[in-house]
MIRO-247443 format. One record per residue (C-alpha): x negated, z negated, y; residue number from 1. Coordinates in Angstrom, 2 decimals. Example, Ala and Ser with C-alpha at 12.3 -4.5 7.8 and 13.67 -1.06 7.14 Angstrom:
2
PT         u         w         v   num
PT    -12.30     -7.80     -4.50     1
PT    -13.67     -7.14     -1.06     2
***
This chain:
309
PT         u         w         v   num
PT    -12.41     18.80      3.75     1
PT     -8.99     19.43      5.27     2
PT     -8.26     18.18      8.76     3
PT     -7.12     14.56      8.95     4
PT     -3.48     13.86      9.79     5
PT     -4.69     10.59     11.31     6
PT     -8.18      9.92     12.62     7
PT     -9.18      6.61     14.18     8
PT    -12.60      6.30     15.82     9
PT    -14.25      3.02     16.85    10
PT    -10.91      1.36     17.54    11
PT    -11.11     -2.04     19.22    12
PT     -8.52     -4.19     20.96    13
PT     -8.48     -7.63     22.45    14
PT     -5.87    -10.01     23.77    15
PT     -7.41    -11.90     26.73    16
PT    -10.84    -12.92     25.40    17
PT     -9.97    -12.66     21.69    18
PT    -10.78     -9.44     19.83    19
PT     -7.98     -8.58     17.39    20
PT     -9.75     -5.55     15.90    21
PT    -13.34     -4.34     16.25    22
PT    -14.71     -0.86     15.52    23
PT    -12.03      0.29     13.07    24
PT    -12.68      3.78     11.67    25
PT    -10.31      5.47      9.26    26
PT     -8.93      8.85      8.25    27
PT     -5.76      9.78      6.39    28
PT     -5.47     13.19      4.76    29
PT     -2.67     15.18      3.13    30
PT      0.42     13.87      1.37    31
PT      0.88     10.58     -0.41    32
PT      1.08      6.85      0.32    33
PT     -1.81      4.88      1.79    34
PT     -1.55      1.08      1.62    35
PT     -2.61     -1.01      4.61    36
PT     -3.54     -4.53      3.48    37
PT     -4.70     -7.62      5.29    38
PT     -4.05    -11.35      5.58    39
PT     -1.83    -12.73      8.33    40
PT     -3.73    -12.42     11.60    41
PT     -6.23     -9.94     10.16    42
PT     -5.45     -7.27     12.78    43
PT     -3.17     -5.14     10.62    44
PT     -0.17     -5.13     12.96    45
PT     -2.35     -4.49     16.00    46
PT     -3.93     -1.48     14.29    47
PT     -0.53     -0.18     13.21    48
PT      0.99     -0.57     16.67    49
PT     -1.92      1.26     18.29    50
PT     -1.72      4.12     15.78    51
PT      2.01      4.44     16.50    52
PT      1.50      4.42     20.27    53
PT      3.31      1.11     20.79    54
PT      0.15     -0.57     22.10    55
PT     -2.70      0.90     24.13    56
PT     -6.12      0.09     22.72    57
PT     -9.00     -1.48     24.65    58
PT    -11.54      0.94     23.20    59
PT    -11.72      3.87     20.81    60
PT     -9.63      6.96     20.07    61
PT     -6.66      7.79     17.86    62
PT     -5.89     11.39     16.88    63
PT     -2.57     12.35     15.27    64
PT     -2.69     15.83     13.74    65
PT     -5.66     16.57     16.00    66
PT     -3.90     15.37     19.20    67
PT     -5.43     12.50     21.19    68
PT     -2.71      9.83     21.34    69
PT     -4.04      8.34     24.57    70
PT     -4.35     11.66     26.43    71
PT     -1.16     13.32     25.15    72
PT      1.14     10.59     23.82    73
PT      4.41     12.56     23.87    74
PT      3.03     15.46     21.86    75
PT      1.19     13.16     19.44    76
PT      4.30     11.03     18.83    77
PT      6.27     14.09     17.73    78
PT      4.20     13.80     14.55    79
PT      4.81     10.06     14.02    80
PT      7.71      8.26     12.34    81
PT      7.74      4.46     12.51    82
PT      9.84      1.85     10.75    83
PT      8.89     -1.60     12.09    84
PT      9.40     -4.75     10.04    85
PT     12.36     -5.75     12.24    86
PT     14.65     -2.73     12.01    87
PT     15.86     -1.33     15.36    88
PT     19.46     -0.90     14.18    89
PT     22.47     -0.86     16.51    90
PT     24.98     -2.65     14.33    91
PT     28.12     -1.16     15.93    92
PT     26.99      2.46     15.36    93
PT     27.96      4.35     12.26    94
PT     25.05      5.63     10.18    95
PT     25.56      9.18     11.45    96
PT     25.90      8.09     15.09    97
PT     22.70      6.08     14.84    98
PT     20.65      8.88     13.28    99
PT     22.00     11.35     15.85   100
PT     20.92      8.95     18.58   101
PT     17.45      8.62     16.99   102
PT     17.12     12.42     16.71   103
PT     17.89     12.72     20.45   104
PT     15.31     10.02     21.23   105
PT     12.73     11.95     19.19   106
PT     13.49     15.09     21.19   107
PT     14.81     17.14     18.28   108
PT     16.22     20.40     19.69   109
PT     19.96     20.10     20.35   110
PT     20.84     22.93     17.99   111
PT     18.74     21.31     15.23   112
PT     20.10     17.75     15.53   113
PT     23.03     18.13     13.13   114
PT     20.83     19.70     10.44   115
PT     18.06     17.09     10.97   116
PT     20.55     14.23     10.60   117
PT     22.12     15.75      7.50   118
PT     18.71     16.23      5.90   119
PT     17.70     12.61      6.62   120
PT     21.05     11.34      5.28   121
PT     20.60     13.25      2.03   122
PT     16.92     12.50      1.53   123
PT     17.47      8.78      1.99   124
PT     20.62      8.63     -0.15   125
PT     23.01      7.42      2.58   126
PT     25.13     10.57      3.15   127
PT     28.14      8.93      1.49   128
PT     27.92      6.09      4.05   129
PT     27.66      8.37      7.09   130
PT     30.86      6.94      8.67   131
PT     30.20      3.30      7.82   132
PT     29.11      0.83     10.51   133
PT     25.52     -0.30     10.12   134
PT     26.61     -3.96     10.13   135
PT     28.63     -3.32      6.96   136
PT     25.70     -1.97      4.92   137
PT     23.76     -4.04      2.38   138
PT     20.13     -4.90      3.08   139
PT     18.92     -2.14      0.76   140
PT     20.98      0.53      2.49   141
PT     19.94     -0.73      5.92   142
PT     16.33     -0.23      4.80   143
PT     17.23      3.31      3.74   144
PT     18.68      3.99      7.19   145
PT     15.49      2.53      8.70   146
PT     13.44      5.03      6.72   147
PT     15.89      7.81      7.64   148
PT     15.36      7.22     11.38   149
PT     11.60      7.39     10.79   150
PT     11.82     10.86      9.23   151
PT     14.78     12.40     11.13   152
PT     12.42     14.47     13.34   153
PT     10.39     15.60     10.29   154
PT      7.05     14.02     11.30   155
PT      3.79     14.69      9.48   156
PT      2.93     10.98      9.42   157
PT      5.22      7.98      8.72   158
PT      4.37      4.29      9.11   159
PT      6.47      1.75      7.18   160
PT      5.94     -1.94      7.93   161
PT      6.97     -4.23      5.04   162
PT      9.80     -1.87      3.93   163
PT     10.89     -3.96      0.92   164
PT     11.02     -7.34      2.69   165
PT     14.07     -9.37      1.71   166
PT     15.35     -6.95     -0.93   167
PT     16.42     -7.82     -4.46   168
PT     14.48     -6.36     -7.43   169
PT     16.86     -3.40     -7.90   170
PT     16.75     -2.54     -4.20   171
PT     12.95     -2.77     -4.22   172
PT     12.74     -0.19     -7.01   173
PT     15.15      2.13     -5.15   174
PT     13.26      1.90     -1.85   175
PT      9.93      2.27     -3.67   176
PT     11.13      5.51     -5.28   177
PT     12.41      6.74     -1.92   178
PT      9.02      6.11     -0.30   179
PT      7.25      8.06     -3.04   180
PT      9.76     10.90     -2.66   181
PT      9.30     11.27      1.12   182
PT      5.52     11.10      0.66   183
PT      5.55     14.35     -1.36   184
PT      5.38     16.40      1.86   185
PT      3.90     14.02      4.43   186
PT      1.42     11.14      4.80   187
PT      2.84      7.63      4.63   188
PT      1.06      4.45      5.74   189
PT      2.61      1.45      3.98   190
PT      1.90     -2.01      5.31   191
PT      2.76     -4.76      2.84   192
PT      1.74     -8.20      1.57   193
PT      3.17     -7.45     -1.88   194
PT      0.32     -6.21     -4.05   195
PT      2.65     -4.93     -6.76   196
PT      4.10     -2.56     -4.13   197
PT      0.62     -1.20     -3.50   198
PT      0.03     -0.75     -7.22   199
PT      3.37      1.03     -7.67   200
PT      3.27      3.40     -4.70   201
PT     -0.18      3.90     -3.17   202
PT     -2.95      6.36     -3.94   203
PT     -5.37      4.91     -1.37   204
PT     -5.95      1.52      0.22   205
PT     -7.27      0.48      3.62   206
PT     -7.87     -3.26      4.06   207
PT     -8.54     -5.08      7.31   208
PT     -9.84     -8.63      7.55   209
PT    -10.91    -10.54     10.66   210
PT    -10.35     -7.39     12.70   211
PT    -12.68     -5.19     10.67   212
PT    -12.29     -2.67      7.87   213
PT    -13.48     -4.30      4.65   214
PT    -12.27     -1.69      2.15   215
PT    -11.34      1.98      2.20   216
PT    -10.91      3.92     -1.03   217
PT     -8.65      4.85     -3.91   218
PT     -6.42      2.41     -5.78   219
PT     -8.73      2.78     -8.79   220
PT    -11.76      1.83     -6.66   221
PT     -9.87     -1.21     -5.36   222
PT     -8.82     -2.16     -8.88   223
PT    -12.44     -1.99    -10.03   224
PT    -13.95     -3.72     -6.98   225
PT    -14.69     -6.78     -9.10   226
PT    -16.36     -5.91    -12.38   227
PT    -14.39     -6.84    -15.51   228
PT    -15.81     -9.97    -17.13   229
PT    -13.51    -10.89    -19.99   230
PT    -12.60     -9.37    -23.34   231
PT     -9.50    -10.30    -25.31   232
PT     -9.98     -9.80    -29.06   233
PT     -7.67    -10.35    -32.01   234
PT     -9.45    -11.09    -35.29   235
PT     -7.48    -11.47    -38.54   236
PT    -10.49    -13.18    -40.18   237
PT    -12.29    -14.92    -37.29   238
PT    -15.68    -16.56    -37.88   239
PT    -16.80    -19.91    -36.49   240
PT    -16.88    -20.01    -32.70   241
PT    -20.65    -20.41    -32.68   242
PT    -21.00    -17.13    -34.58   243
PT    -19.19    -15.27    -31.79   244
PT    -20.97    -17.11    -28.98   245
PT    -24.43    -16.24    -30.29   246
PT    -23.78    -12.51    -29.88   247
PT    -25.78    -10.88    -27.07   248
PT    -23.87    -10.62    -23.78   249
PT    -21.17    -13.18    -24.72   250
PT    -21.08    -16.11    -22.30   251
PT    -17.97    -18.11    -23.18   252
PT    -15.09    -18.32    -25.65   253
PT    -11.51    -19.49    -25.22   254
PT     -9.12    -19.56    -28.17   255
PT     -5.69    -18.52    -26.87   256
PT     -3.99    -18.23    -30.30   257
PT     -5.06    -18.83    -33.91   258
PT     -6.48    -15.29    -34.20   259
PT     -6.79    -14.36    -30.52   260
PT     -9.75    -15.12    -28.25   261
PT    -10.79    -14.53    -24.64   262
PT    -14.51    -13.88    -24.37   263
PT    -16.45    -14.14    -21.13   264
PT    -19.10    -11.43    -21.19   265
PT    -21.68     -9.71    -18.99   266
PT    -19.43     -6.80    -17.99   267
PT    -21.52     -4.22    -19.84   268
PT    -19.65     -1.53    -21.77   269
PT    -22.25     -1.71    -24.56   270
PT    -21.42     -5.40    -25.10   271
PT    -17.78     -4.55    -25.77   272
PT    -18.88     -1.76    -28.13   273
PT    -21.27     -4.11    -29.91   274
PT    -18.54     -6.73    -30.49   275
PT    -16.30     -4.02    -31.97   276
PT    -19.09     -2.83    -34.30   277
PT    -20.07     -6.37    -35.38   278
PT    -16.40     -7.29    -36.01   279
PT    -16.03     -4.33    -38.35   280
PT    -19.43     -4.77    -40.00   281
PT    -18.97     -8.47    -40.72   282
PT    -15.34     -8.21    -41.80   283
PT    -13.84    -10.20    -38.93   284
PT    -10.69     -8.06    -39.17   285
PT    -10.68     -6.64    -35.62   286
PT     -7.09     -5.71    -34.74   287
PT     -7.36     -5.43    -30.95   288
PT     -9.97     -5.42    -28.19   289
PT     -8.93     -5.34    -24.52   290
PT    -11.17     -5.34    -21.45   291
PT     -9.41     -7.50    -18.86   292
PT     -9.76     -6.22    -15.32   293
PT     -9.46     -8.48    -12.30   294
PT     -5.95     -8.62    -10.86   295
PT     -5.20     -7.06     -7.49   296
PT     -4.70    -10.61     -6.23   297
PT     -8.27    -11.50     -7.22   298
PT     -9.64     -8.41     -5.49   299
PT     -7.58     -9.18     -2.37   300
PT     -8.86    -12.77     -2.38   301
PT    -12.47    -11.62     -2.76   302
PT    -12.18     -9.09      0.06   303
PT    -10.42    -11.55      2.35   304
PT    -13.21    -14.07      1.71   305
PT    -10.83    -16.59      0.17   306
PT    -12.74    -16.48     -3.10   307
PT    -16.24    -17.85     -2.65   308
PT    -17.27    -17.40     -6.27   309
***
């Protein structure tokens, strides 16, 4: 397997006597967006701040592109771009002045600053606002500038904390597309409470609850964490309810329209196949059969222990 861009080993941190995170282990490889999920107070922000070098951990190690963040923070941070939830914008700077300032802070070589700023302006779609004061930009364009400052030094790893907070639906789509675009040649860690954002942008998910990692895997694995347990069928010539309920593997029936039913079942693929075969064989007029998966909200609730069922 390729070397990890980010590697976290046995990460723990406490505030006074309270442990915020305990024994977190994670790796992030290659390009693409990784979602970081967790309830409020789960330890998500603490983990993010430690990975970005904002906070020094109590125990454990963080490696950025193979560099130990604790032992060599300056060199490690050259590979990190960070956009916190509260944007660090100087409202009386123009967009270009601000990005030039950020490039200097990130120790971009003097002769490369102009090119780095131009590239960030273009990639984030704010080049036409280069001379506008930050205070005069809309929320969506301020978010774009926030992302631009995170990538102006061309880092291998970018952390975005709630990047679509407070945006209208059109702005959310624009910022979402921008995130996917910048993730084509770097790793992006996206922290968000909005599960539709995860579904739209992420290829992997890491979830922290009560200071511990409770899930690490692909979006598909997350989506399938809870086994499907309902079928929606449309029957043009439906039989009596009892006839459907007596079929093996069917546990409940809910009529949601005159010819449409939601069937609770045992989750077995063969049960769904059997219902399809019986519907055809007995002339029930099967027009549609859908396996309903659990929503991301249900998976999140289960993992965060809010769902006791």
